[in-house]
C-alpha positions as CSV (number, residue, x, y, z in Angstrom):
1,M,59.7,44.4,-4.9
2,D,56.0,43.1,-4.4
3,Y,54.5,40.8,-6.4
4,L,50.4,39.1,-6.5
5,I,50.7,35.6,-8.1
6,G,47.6,33.8,-9.8
7,D,46.1,30.1,-8.8
8,V,49.2,27.9,-9.3
9,Q,47.1,24.6,-9.2
10,G,49.7,22.3,-8.7
11,C,52.2,23.5,-11.9
12,D,55.5,23.8,-9.5
13,G,57.2,23.7,-12.8
14,A,55.7,26.9,-14.0
15,L,55.9,28.5,-10.4
16,G,59.6,27.8,-10.9
17,L,60.0,29.2,-14.1
18,L,57.8,32.3,-13.5
19,L,59.9,33.0,-10.2
20,D,63.0,33.1,-12.2
21,K,61.7,35.0,-14.9
22,I,60.8,37.9,-11.8
23,G,64.7,37.7,-9.7
24,F,62.4,36.2,-7.2
25,S,64.9,36.4,-3.9
26,P,63.5,35.7,-0.7
27,S,65.6,37.9,1.2
28,R,64.4,40.3,-0.9
29,D,61.0,40.6,-2.3
30,H,57.3,39.1,-1.1
31,I,54.5,37.2,-3.4
32,V,51.1,36.6,-2.6
33,L,49.5,33.4,-4.1
34,L,45.6,34.7,-4.3
35,G,44.6,30.5,-3.7
36,D,44.4,27.7,-5.8
37,L,47.8,26.4,-4.6
38,V,46.9,23.0,-5.2
39,N,45.2,20.3,-7.5
40,R,44.7,19.0,-11.0
41,G,48.2,20.1,-11.8
42,P,50.9,17.9,-11.8
43,D,53.0,19.1,-8.5
44,S,50.9,19.9,-5.9
45,L,53.4,18.3,-3.2
46,G,55.8,20.4,-4.7
47,V,54.1,23.5,-4.9
48,L,53.6,23.3,-1.5
49,R,57.2,22.6,-0.6
50,R,58.5,25.3,-2.6
51,L,56.4,27.8,-0.6
52,R,56.3,26.7,2.9
53,G,60.1,26.9,2.1
54,Y,59.9,30.7,1.7
55,G,59.0,31.4,5.1
56,S,57.8,34.6,5.4
57,A,58.7,35.8,2.3
58,A,55.5,34.1,0.7
59,S,51.4,34.9,1.8
60,C,49.5,31.9,0.5
61,L,45.8,32.3,0.2
62,L,43.2,29.4,0.2
63,G,41.1,28.6,-2.5
64,N,38.4,26.1,-2.9
65,H,40.6,23.5,-4.3
66,D,42.9,23.7,-1.5
67,L,40.0,23.9,1.1
68,H,38.7,20.4,-0.6
69,L,42.1,19.3,-0.2
70,L,41.7,19.5,3.3
71,A,37.9,18.2,3.1
72,V,38.8,15.0,1.5
73,A,42.2,14.6,3.8
74,H,39.1,14.5,6.2
75,G,37.1,11.9,5.4
76,V,34.3,15.2,4.5
77,R,34.5,15.0,1.1
78,K,35.6,12.0,-2.1
79,P,37.8,12.8,-4.2
80,H,37.3,14.0,-7.7
81,R,38.1,11.9,-10.6
82,S,40.2,14.9,-12.0
83,D,41.9,15.3,-8.5
84,T,46.1,14.8,-8.1
85,L,46.2,15.2,-4.5
86,G,47.7,12.0,-4.2
87,P,51.3,12.6,-3.4
88,I,49.8,14.7,-0.7
89,L,47.3,12.5,0.9
90,D,50.4,9.5,0.2
91,A,53.2,11.4,2.0
92,P,54.9,10.4,5.1
93,D,54.5,13.8,6.8
94,R,51.3,14.6,5.2
95,S,50.2,16.1,8.9
96,E,52.7,18.5,8.3
97,W,51.7,19.9,4.8
98,L,48.2,19.6,6.2
99,D,48.3,21.9,9.4
100,W,50.8,24.3,6.9
101,L,47.6,25.0,4.7
102,R,44.8,25.2,7.3
103,T,46.4,28.1,8.7
104,R,46.9,30.1,5.5
105,R,45.0,32.8,5.0
106,L,41.4,34.0,3.7
107,A,42.3,38.0,2.8
108,L,44.9,39.7,3.5
109,Q,46.0,43.5,2.7
110,R,49.5,44.1,1.0
111,A,51.5,46.7,-0.9
112,G,47.3,48.7,-1.1
113,W,45.6,45.7,-2.2
114,L,42.8,43.9,-0.7
115,C,43.7,40.3,-2.1
116,V,41.3,37.3,-1.7
117,H,40.9,34.4,-4.1
118,A,37.2,34.5,-5.8
119,G,35.8,38.3,-4.4
120,V,33.4,39.8,-2.3
121,V,30.0,40.7,-1.8
122,P,28.9,44.2,-2.5
123,A,27.4,44.6,1.2
124,W,31.0,44.1,2.6
125,D,33.9,47.0,2.9
126,A,37.4,45.8,3.3
127,A,37.6,45.5,6.6
128,Q,34.7,43.5,7.2
129,T,36.2,41.3,4.7
130,L,38.9,41.0,7.0
131,A,36.8,40.8,9.7
132,L,35.1,37.8,8.6
133,A,38.1,36.2,7.1
134,S,39.7,36.0,10.3
135,E,36.5,34.8,11.9
136,L,36.9,31.4,9.2
137,E,40.9,31.4,9.3
138,G,40.4,30.8,13.5
139,L,38.0,28.0,12.8
140,L,40.2,26.4,9.6
141,A,43.6,26.5,12.2
142,G,41.0,25.1,15.5
143,P,40.9,22.2,17.2
144,D,37.6,21.0,15.3
145,L,38.2,21.7,12.0
146,P,36.4,18.5,11.0
147,A,33.2,19.5,12.1
148,F,34.0,23.0,10.3
149,L,34.6,21.0,7.3
150,N,31.6,19.1,7.5
151,V,29.0,22.2,7.5
152,M,31.3,24.2,5.1
153,Y,29.3,22.7,1.4
154,G,26.5,24.1,0.1
155,N,24.8,26.7,-2.0
156,R,22.5,28.3,0.9
157,P,22.1,31.1,2.1
158,A,22.7,32.3,-1.8
159,R,22.8,35.9,0.0
160,W,24.6,37.7,2.7
161,D,23.4,39.1,5.6
162,D,24.8,40.2,8.7
163,G,22.4,38.3,11.0
164,L,23.8,34.9,9.8
165,Q,24.9,32.8,12.6
166,G,26.7,29.8,13.0
167,P,27.1,27.5,10.1
168,D,25.0,29.3,7.9
169,R,27.2,32.6,8.7
170,W,30.7,30.5,8.0
171,R,29.2,28.7,4.2
172,C,28.6,31.8,3.0
173,A,31.1,33.4,4.2
174,I,33.4,30.7,2.5
175,N,31.7,30.8,-0.9
176,V,32.0,34.3,-1.3
177,F,36.0,34.1,-0.6
178,T,36.5,30.8,-2.1
179,R,33.4,30.6,-5.4
180,I,31.8,33.9,-6.2
181,R,31.8,35.2,-10.1
182,F,28.3,36.6,-10.5
183,C,25.3,38.4,-8.1
184,A,22.5,39.8,-8.5
185,A,21.5,43.6,-7.5
186,D,20.5,42.5,-4.2
187,G,23.6,40.4,-3.4
188,T,22.6,36.7,-4.4
189,L,25.3,34.8,-5.9
190,D,24.9,32.6,-8.5
191,F,27.0,29.2,-8.5
192,D,26.6,27.8,-11.9
193,A,28.2,30.2,-14.7
194,K,31.6,29.5,-15.0
195,E,32.4,31.4,-18.6
196,G,33.4,34.9,-18.9
197,L,31.8,38.8,-18.5
198,D,29.4,37.8,-21.8
199,A,28.1,34.6,-20.3
200,A,26.5,36.5,-17.0
201,P,22.8,34.7,-16.5
202,P,19.9,37.1,-16.2
203,G,19.7,39.4,-13.8
204,M,23.4,39.2,-12.8
205,A,26.5,40.8,-12.5
206,P,30.0,40.1,-11.9
207,W,30.4,40.6,-8.7
208,F,33.4,43.6,-9.6
209,Q,30.6,45.6,-11.5
210,H,28.6,45.7,-8.9
211,A,26.9,49.7,-8.9
212,H,26.1,49.8,-4.8
213,R,30.2,47.8,-4.0
214,R,31.2,49.2,-0.7
215,T,35.0,48.0,-1.9
216,A,34.4,50.2,-5.3
217,G,37.4,52.6,-3.7
218,T,39.2,49.7,-2.5
219,P,42.3,48.1,-5.1
220,I,41.1,44.2,-4.7
221,A,43.1,41.4,-6.1
222,F,42.1,38.2,-7.0
223,G,41.9,34.7,-8.9
224,H,39.6,31.9,-9.0
225,W,38.1,33.1,-12.8
226,S,40.1,31.7,-15.8
227,T,38.2,32.8,-18.3
228,L,37.8,36.4,-17.3
229,G,41.5,36.5,-18.6
230,L,44.1,39.4,-17.0
231,I,42.2,42.0,-15.9
232,N,45.2,44.8,-15.0
233,R,43.5,47.8,-13.8
234,P,44.5,50.3,-11.4
235,D,42.1,49.1,-8.9
236,L,41.6,45.8,-10.1
237,L,43.7,42.9,-10.5
238,A,42.4,39.3,-11.9
239,T,45.1,36.7,-12.1
240,D,44.3,33.5,-12.9
241,T,45.1,33.4,-16.6
242,G,44.6,29.1,-17.2
243,C,48.0,28.3,-16.8
244,L,46.5,25.0,-15.9
245,W,44.5,24.9,-19.5
246,G,47.0,26.2,-21.8
247,G,47.2,29.8,-20.6
248,A,50.3,31.4,-18.9
249,L,50.7,31.5,-14.6
250,T,50.6,35.4,-14.1
251,A,53.0,37.6,-11.5
252,V,52.3,41.4,-11.1
253,R,54.1,43.7,-9.4
254,V,52.2,45.9,-7.5
255,D,54.9,47.8,-4.6
256,G,54.3,50.9,-6.1
257,G,57.4,51.0,-8.9
258,R,57.0,50.1,-12.4
259,R,53.7,48.0,-12.7
260,E,54.4,45.2,-14.6
261,A,52.7,42.2,-15.3
262,L,54.8,38.8,-16.2
263,Q,53.4,35.6,-17.2
264,Q,54.9,32.0,-18.1
265,P,52.9,29.3,-19.9
266,C,52.9,26.0,-17.9
267,P,55.1,23.7,-19.4
268,Q,52.9,20.6,-18.3
269,A,49.8,22.3,-18.9
270,Q,46.4,20.3,-20.1
271,R,44.5,20.7,-22.9
272,P,40.2,21.1,-22.8
273,G,39.1,17.2,-23.0
274,A,42.5,16.3,-21.9
């Protein structure tokens, strides 16, 4: 069976309970984690241990929090006050965990679904999405990771153009894969609004409602946007249901059998203001 799972963010207890609930067996089943494996939750190192231990039975995408861990580990970013990355950064075998993490994917196709962490811009079709992901994955896994991380952050350019080159191209694509929520009719991204569909900035709409989205015929699954809640349509899955913030961790079966979503509340969830 194939399951897609939303943002774990270091909540290994909830992940273990959810996998028990779906009866996950690494010898029989496959799970895709849709990014933000680590940070803010109580046991990010436990999450990495668990998922790496599953080998090829678990495919893991990189989200913005996972890239933040790599950036902090390489001295490119300072830790945030709310980060919970210390056990990974202080581990005697930290290099093994960081090397494993930086070889994860930014996009993949599984069981008929295009899987990303945050979304895609209207101008990309599925083939271009996967090609750009592969380009960036090569940089993340390559020998010049610190140099790449040093140019990865920033909000410009805010609109994708196929003519972009070098750091501008990489930065814009990374922002799409790990940060996109709302965009304008011309594809310009907004990086401030984080609330639900009713909070769209003027002239903006959720990326998946764009009138001319080239992936409109491709089923897409994503995480990242916890204020959306679960969206479970034949062509669209939003799976970040706010496990860390008092919601639940969600898994959706997508292997062609009986379509179902299963959820597990987090036993150690934070609450707003905590």
